[in-house]
C-alpha positions as CSV (number, residue, x, y, z in Angstrom):
1,M,-110.5,-107.4,-23.9
2,L,-107.2,-106.9,-22.2
3,K,-106.1,-110.3,-23.4
4,Y,-106.8,-109.3,-27.0
5,F,-104.9,-106.1,-26.6
6,I,-101.8,-108.0,-25.5
7,Q,-102.3,-110.7,-28.2
8,F,-102.7,-108.2,-31.0
9,G,-99.8,-106.2,-29.8
10,L,-97.2,-108.9,-29.3
11,N,-98.2,-111.9,-31.4
12,E,-99.0,-112.8,-34.9
13,V,-102.8,-112.9,-35.3
14,N,-104.6,-115.1,-37.8
15,T,-108.0,-114.6,-39.5
16,L,-109.8,-116.8,-37.0
17,Q,-108.6,-114.8,-34.1
18,V,-109.7,-111.6,-35.8
19,F,-113.2,-113.0,-36.3
20,R,-113.4,-114.1,-32.7
21,L,-112.5,-110.7,-31.6
22,L,-115.4,-109.3,-33.5
23,L,-117.7,-111.9,-32.0
24,L,-116.5,-111.1,-28.5
25,T,-117.2,-107.4,-29.2
26,W,-120.7,-108.3,-30.3
27,L,-121.4,-110.3,-27.2
28,V,-120.1,-107.6,-24.8
29,T,-122.3,-105.0,-26.6
30,K,-125.3,-107.2,-26.3
31,L,-124.7,-107.5,-22.5
32,I,-124.3,-103.7,-22.2
33,S,-127.7,-103.3,-24.0
34,F,-129.1,-106.3,-22.1
35,K,-132.7,-105.1,-21.9
36,L,-132.9,-104.6,-25.6
37,W,-132.4,-108.3,-26.2
38,F,-133.3,-110.2,-23.1
39,Q,-136.1,-108.3,-21.3
40,L,-139.6,-109.7,-21.4
41,Y,-141.4,-106.6,-20.3
42,R,-140.0,-103.2,-21.2
43,V,-141.0,-99.5,-20.8
44,F,-140.3,-98.8,-24.4
45,P,-142.1,-101.4,-26.6
46,R,-140.8,-103.5,-29.4
47,I,-141.0,-101.6,-32.7
48,T,-141.8,-104.4,-35.1
49,A,-140.9,-104.4,-38.8
50,V,-144.3,-105.6,-39.9
51,D,-147.7,-104.8,-38.7
52,F,-149.6,-108.0,-39.3
53,I,-147.9,-109.9,-36.6
54,D,-148.1,-108.9,-32.9
55,F,-144.5,-109.5,-31.9
56,E,-145.1,-108.0,-28.5
57,A,-147.4,-110.9,-27.7
58,L,-144.5,-113.2,-28.7
59,A,-142.1,-111.6,-26.2
60,F,-141.2,-115.0,-24.8
61,V,-140.3,-116.3,-28.2
62,D,-138.3,-113.2,-28.9
63,V,-136.2,-113.5,-25.7
64,S,-135.8,-117.2,-26.2
65,L,-134.4,-116.7,-29.7
66,A,-132.1,-113.9,-28.3
67,F,-130.6,-116.3,-25.7
68,I,-130.2,-119.1,-28.3
69,S,-128.3,-116.7,-30.6
70,F,-126.2,-115.4,-27.8
71,L,-125.2,-119.0,-26.9
72,C,-124.4,-119.7,-30.5
73,I,-122.2,-116.7,-30.8
74,A,-120.5,-117.6,-27.5
75,F,-119.9,-121.2,-28.7
76,S,-118.2,-119.8,-31.9
77,L,-115.6,-118.2,-29.7
78,Y,-114.3,-121.7,-29.0
79,K,-115.3,-123.7,-32.1
80,I,-116.2,-122.3,-35.5
81,N,-119.0,-124.2,-37.3
82,S,-120.6,-122.8,-40.5
83,K,-124.0,-124.2,-39.6
84,I,-123.9,-122.5,-36.2
85,I,-122.8,-119.2,-37.8
86,L,-125.6,-119.4,-40.4
87,S,-128.1,-120.3,-37.6
88,F,-127.3,-117.2,-35.5
89,I,-127.2,-115.0,-38.6
90,F,-130.8,-116.1,-39.4
91,I,-131.9,-115.7,-35.8
92,E,-130.3,-112.2,-35.6
93,I,-132.2,-111.1,-38.7
94,V,-135.5,-112.4,-37.2
95,L,-134.7,-110.6,-33.9
96,C,-134.4,-107.3,-35.9
97,F,-137.9,-108.0,-37.3
98,F,-139.1,-108.3,-33.7
99,D,-137.6,-104.9,-32.9
100,V,-136.1,-102.6,-35.5
101,I,-134.4,-100.6,-32.7
102,R,-131.9,-103.4,-32.6
103,I,-130.6,-102.4,-36.0
104,Q,-127.5,-100.6,-34.7
105,P,-124.2,-100.1,-36.6
106,L,-122.4,-103.1,-35.0
107,Q,-125.5,-105.3,-35.5
108,F,-125.5,-104.6,-39.2
109,Q,-121.8,-105.0,-39.6
110,M,-121.6,-108.3,-37.7
111,I,-124.4,-109.9,-39.6
112,L,-122.7,-108.9,-42.8
113,L,-119.2,-110.0,-41.7
114,S,-120.4,-113.3,-40.2
115,F,-122.1,-114.2,-43.5
116,I,-119.0,-113.3,-45.6
117,Y,-116.8,-115.3,-43.2
118,V,-118.8,-118.4,-44.0
119,L,-118.5,-117.8,-47.7
120,Q,-114.8,-116.8,-47.8
121,P,-113.0,-117.5,-44.5
122,K,-109.6,-117.3,-46.2
123,K,-110.4,-113.9,-47.6
124,F,-112.1,-112.6,-44.5
125,N,-109.3,-110.1,-43.7
126,L,-109.6,-108.4,-47.1
127,N,-113.4,-108.2,-46.8
128,L,-113.1,-106.8,-43.3
129,L,-110.7,-104.1,-44.6
130,L,-113.3,-103.2,-47.3
131,L,-115.9,-102.8,-44.6
132,L,-113.6,-100.6,-42.5
133,S,-112.9,-98.5,-45.6
134,A,-116.7,-98.1,-46.3
135,T,-117.3,-97.3,-42.7
136,Y,-114.9,-94.4,-42.5
137,L,-115.6,-93.2,-46.1
138,F,-119.4,-92.7,-45.5
139,A,-119.0,-91.7,-41.9
140,G,-116.8,-88.9,-43.1
141,L,-119.0,-87.9,-46.0
142,C,-122.1,-87.6,-43.9
143,K,-120.4,-85.1,-41.6
144,F,-120.0,-82.5,-44.4
145,N,-122.9,-80.4,-43.1
146,L,-123.5,-77.4,-40.8
147,G,-125.2,-79.7,-38.3
148,F,-122.0,-81.5,-37.6
149,I,-120.1,-78.2,-37.4
150,N,-122.5,-76.3,-35.2
151,V,-123.6,-79.2,-32.9
152,N,-120.8,-81.8,-32.7
153,W,-117.8,-79.5,-33.4
154,S,-118.6,-76.1,-31.9
155,Y,-121.1,-76.9,-29.2
156,L,-120.3,-80.5,-27.9
157,F,-116.6,-80.6,-28.5
158,L,-115.3,-77.0,-28.2
159,E,-117.8,-75.6,-25.7
160,Q,-119.0,-78.5,-23.6
161,T,-115.9,-80.7,-23.6
162,L,-113.0,-78.2,-23.8
163,G,-114.9,-75.3,-22.1
164,I,-114.1,-72.7,-24.7
165,Q,-116.2,-69.6,-24.7
166,R,-119.1,-69.4,-27.3
167,S,-117.8,-66.1,-28.6
168,F,-114.7,-67.8,-29.7
169,T,-116.3,-71.0,-31.1
170,Q,-118.6,-68.9,-33.4
171,I,-115.7,-67.2,-35.2
172,P,-116.1,-68.4,-38.9
173,I,-112.5,-69.7,-39.2
174,I,-112.8,-71.7,-36.0
175,K,-116.1,-73.2,-37.2
176,A,-114.5,-74.0,-40.6
177,L,-111.7,-75.9,-38.9
178,G,-114.3,-78.5,-38.0
179,F,-114.5,-79.6,-41.6
180,I,-111.0,-81.0,-41.2
181,I,-112.5,-83.9,-39.3
182,P,-114.8,-85.3,-42.0
183,F,-112.1,-84.6,-44.6
184,L,-109.5,-86.7,-42.8
185,E,-112.0,-89.4,-42.0
186,T,-113.1,-89.7,-45.6
187,L,-109.5,-89.6,-46.8
188,A,-108.5,-92.3,-44.3
189,G,-111.3,-94.5,-45.6
190,I,-109.9,-94.3,-49.1
191,V,-106.2,-94.6,-48.1
192,L,-107.0,-97.8,-46.1
193,L,-107.3,-99.6,-49.5
194,T,-103.8,-98.4,-50.7
195,K,-100.2,-99.3,-49.8
196,Y,-100.3,-96.3,-47.4
197,R,-102.8,-97.9,-45.1
198,K,-100.4,-97.8,-42.2
199,I,-100.6,-94.0,-42.1
200,A,-104.4,-94.1,-42.3
201,C,-104.5,-96.7,-39.5
202,I,-102.4,-94.6,-37.2
203,G,-104.5,-91.6,-37.8
204,L,-107.7,-93.5,-37.2
205,I,-106.4,-95.0,-34.0
206,V,-105.8,-91.5,-32.7
207,F,-109.3,-90.6,-33.8
208,H,-110.8,-93.5,-31.8
209,L,-108.7,-92.8,-28.7
210,A,-109.9,-89.2,-28.9
211,T,-113.5,-90.5,-29.1
212,L,-113.0,-92.6,-26.0
213,V,-111.5,-89.6,-24.1
214,Y,-114.5,-87.5,-25.3
215,I,-117.1,-90.0,-24.0
216,S,-115.4,-90.6,-20.7
217,P,-116.1,-89.1,-18.3
218,F,-118.1,-86.4,-20.2
219,H,-120.7,-88.5,-22.0
220,L,-120.1,-92.0,-20.7
221,A,-123.7,-92.2,-19.2
222,L,-125.1,-91.2,-22.6
223,N,-123.9,-94.1,-24.7
224,H,-121.3,-96.5,-23.2
225,A,-122.4,-99.3,-25.6
226,V,-119.9,-97.7,-28.1
227,W,-116.9,-98.6,-25.9
228,P,-116.5,-102.2,-27.1
229,W,-116.9,-101.1,-30.7
230,N,-114.3,-98.4,-30.4
231,L,-111.8,-100.7,-28.6
232,S,-112.2,-103.4,-31.2
233,M,-111.7,-100.9,-34.0
234,I,-108.4,-99.7,-32.4
235,L,-107.3,-103.4,-32.3
236,L,-108.3,-104.0,-35.9
237,L,-106.5,-100.8,-37.1
238,F,-103.4,-101.8,-35.2
239,Y,-103.6,-105.2,-36.8
240,F,-104.0,-103.9,-40.4
241,A,-101.2,-101.4,-39.9
242,K,-98.9,-104.4,-39.5
243,Q,-100.2,-106.2,-42.6
244,R,-97.9,-105.5,-45.6
245,H,-99.0,-108.2,-48.0
246,L,-102.7,-107.6,-48.4
247,S,-103.6,-107.6,-52.1
248,F,-107.1,-107.2,-53.4
249,N,-106.2,-109.3,-56.4
250,Q,-106.9,-112.2,-54.1
251,I,-110.6,-111.5,-54.0
252,H,-112.7,-112.8,-56.9
253,F,-114.9,-109.8,-57.5
254,K,-116.7,-111.6,-60.2
255,A,-118.4,-113.9,-57.7
256,F,-122.1,-113.1,-57.2
257,Y,-122.0,-113.0,-53.4
258,Q,-118.9,-110.8,-53.6
259,K,-120.8,-108.3,-55.7
260,I,-123.7,-108.3,-53.3
261,Y,-121.3,-107.7,-50.4
262,L,-119.6,-104.8,-52.2
263,S,-123.1,-103.4,-53.0
264,F,-123.9,-103.3,-49.2
265,L,-120.6,-101.5,-48.6
266,F,-120.3,-99.0,-51.4
267,V,-123.6,-98.8,-53.4
268,F,-126.6,-99.0,-51.0
269,P,-125.1,-96.5,-48.5
270,I,-125.5,-93.8,-51.1
271,L,-129.2,-94.2,-50.4
272,G,-128.4,-93.1,-46.8
273,F,-128.4,-89.5,-48.0
274,T,-132.1,-90.0,-48.7
275,N,-134.9,-91.2,-46.3
276,Y,-135.1,-94.6,-48.0
277,Y,-132.3,-96.5,-46.4
278,H,-131.3,-97.1,-42.8
279,P,-128.6,-94.6,-41.8
280,Y,-126.8,-97.1,-39.6
281,A,-126.6,-99.5,-42.6
282,A,-125.2,-96.5,-44.5
283,F,-122.4,-95.9,-41.9
284,Q,-123.8,-92.5,-41.0
285,L,-122.3,-91.9,-37.6
286,Y,-122.4,-88.7,-35.5
287,Q,-123.5,-86.6,-38.5
288,G,-125.0,-83.9,-36.2
289,K,-128.2,-83.1,-38.1
290,D,-130.6,-85.9,-36.9
291,T,-134.3,-85.1,-36.5
292,Y,-135.4,-86.1,-33.0
293,L,-138.7,-87.5,-32.0
294,I,-140.2,-86.0,-28.9
295,M,-143.0,-87.6,-26.7
296,Q,-145.2,-85.5,-24.4
297,S,-147.7,-87.0,-21.9
298,A,-149.2,-86.4,-18.5
299,S,-148.4,-90.0,-17.5
300,N,-146.1,-90.5,-14.5
301,K,-144.3,-93.3,-16.5
302,L,-142.8,-90.6,-18.6
303,A,-141.7,-88.6,-15.6
304,A,-138.5,-90.6,-15.1
305,F,-137.3,-89.5,-18.6
306,H,-138.5,-85.9,-18.4
307,Q,-136.1,-83.4,-20.0
308,E,-136.7,-79.8,-19.0
309,K,-134.7,-78.2,-21.8
310,Y,-137.1,-79.7,-24.4
311,Q,-140.2,-78.9,-22.3
312,K,-139.4,-75.3,-22.9
313,L,-139.8,-75.7,-26.6
314,M,-143.3,-77.2,-26.3
315,P,-146.4,-75.1,-27.3
316,E,-148.1,-76.5,-24.2
317,N,-146.4,-77.9,-21.1
318,Q,-148.6,-77.4,-18.1
319,G,-148.8,-80.7,-16.2
320,L,-147.1,-82.6,-19.0
321,Y,-143.8,-84.5,-19.2
322,T,-141.5,-84.2,-22.2
323,S,-138.7,-86.5,-23.4
324,L,-136.8,-87.4,-26.5
325,C,-137.5,-91.0,-27.6
326,R,-133.8,-91.5,-27.8
327,Q,-133.5,-90.5,-24.2
328,I,-135.8,-93.3,-23.2
329,T,-134.0,-95.9,-25.3
330,F,-130.6,-94.6,-24.0
331,S,-131.9,-94.9,-20.4
332,E,-133.4,-98.4,-20.9
333,F,-131.3,-100.0,-23.6
334,N,-128.1,-97.9,-23.9
335,V,-128.8,-97.4,-27.7
336,P,-130.2,-94.5,-29.7
337,V,-133.1,-94.3,-32.0
338,A,-132.2,-93.8,-35.7
339,S,-133.4,-90.6,-37.4
340,I,-135.7,-92.0,-40.1
341,P,-139.2,-90.8,-40.8
342,W,-140.7,-94.3,-41.3
343,L,-139.2,-95.4,-38.0
344,H,-140.6,-92.4,-36.2
345,K,-144.0,-93.1,-37.6
346,K,-143.9,-96.7,-36.4
347,I,-142.8,-95.6,-33.0
348,K,-145.7,-93.2,-32.7
349,Q,-148.2,-95.9,-33.8
350,T,-146.7,-98.5,-31.4
351,V,-146.4,-96.3,-28.4
352,R,-150.0,-95.2,-28.7
353,S,-151.2,-98.8,-29.0
354,K,-148.8,-100.6,-26.6
355,M,-147.8,-98.1,-23.9
356,S,-150.3,-97.0,-21.2
357,F,-149.2,-93.4,-21.4
358,G,-152.7,-92.1,-21.9
359,E,-152.9,-89.3,-24.4
360,T,-149.5,-88.9,-26.0
361,R,-148.4,-86.1,-28.3
362,F,-145.5,-86.4,-30.7
363,Y,-143.3,-83.7,-32.1
364,S,-140.3,-83.7,-34.4
365,L,-137.3,-81.5,-33.7
366,P,-135.2,-81.0,-36.8
367,Y,-131.9,-79.2,-37.0
368,P,-131.1,-76.5,-35.9
369,Y,-133.2,-77.6,-32.9
370,R,-135.0,-74.4,-32.2
371,K,-138.6,-75.2,-33.1
372,V,-140.7,-78.3,-32.7
373,V,-143.3,-79.5,-35.2
374,Q,-146.3,-81.4,-34.0
375,I,-146.9,-84.7,-35.8
376,V,-150.5,-85.2,-36.5
377,D,-152.3,-88.3,-37.8
């Protein structure tokens, strides 16, 4: 990574080097979440996309494909070959069918970018800029809610990180200041597509640096898989801040695959505000109003993930261990569980059939996180 910082800062960088930076980021992130991709036997089972195939029984095939894809991506750092790229794109999609927990923001973005690189390598920078614009646009829009203000802004940032007293953070004007963050993020996503993109890039670089300061040392243990992504975004923004001659007239928007690409960036993410589209594919990041899935069981296997603060919310807790599902995936894989009803339903079904936890109860914990609701069959 240090090599790329120096290279992006001092030298002219071409499209191929930009793509390789993204591939490197992908590889590092896979290594950080190693067990999610390469572990045969896991505490948290594979949550398969379809029910008629027992992917857990095909764990060896899953891990073998993950290693093949990893090697293909690593090979692409040295030599770009369209057939190799298409091969690992296909394998990565199959791997997400093996376990839908693998559908993380970077995973979705890299599959999309790798495919568009094969189709339009010379226009890759422009397509990448479109993806960055969509990322910040929708990541900003999804934060216009009280969950972001009360949880991320007032509690996590002002109280937990800065140590400000709660009596001060609950002042209406102080809470309202939190809306400046999604406003600026949304605005930056739009400005990235204009001649003033340098201003947006500088502002977003500051935003990512602040994010890195925030998660280290305070929340580094919670999700350090976001470090490579944040670092690469800083490099990309620095790169685009220096580009003065990017013109979207160069892109043939009439091409069918270009329309599909734009739909994934700016049309389908609108569905992210419903429960019918994956939030990570809709660029919904740190929105603050996720609904959490809670597991409760007497099994000692859950003891390692027990969380006392959620135990207190349970209607019954005598002799039982309680944990958020996302706490288990963070501990084992360094990735979260997306807040989607259909995914929570599949997790409940899979855990009961694949994990030897004995009798397991499931609860949902919606914002404002004061009362749990038991999920019954």
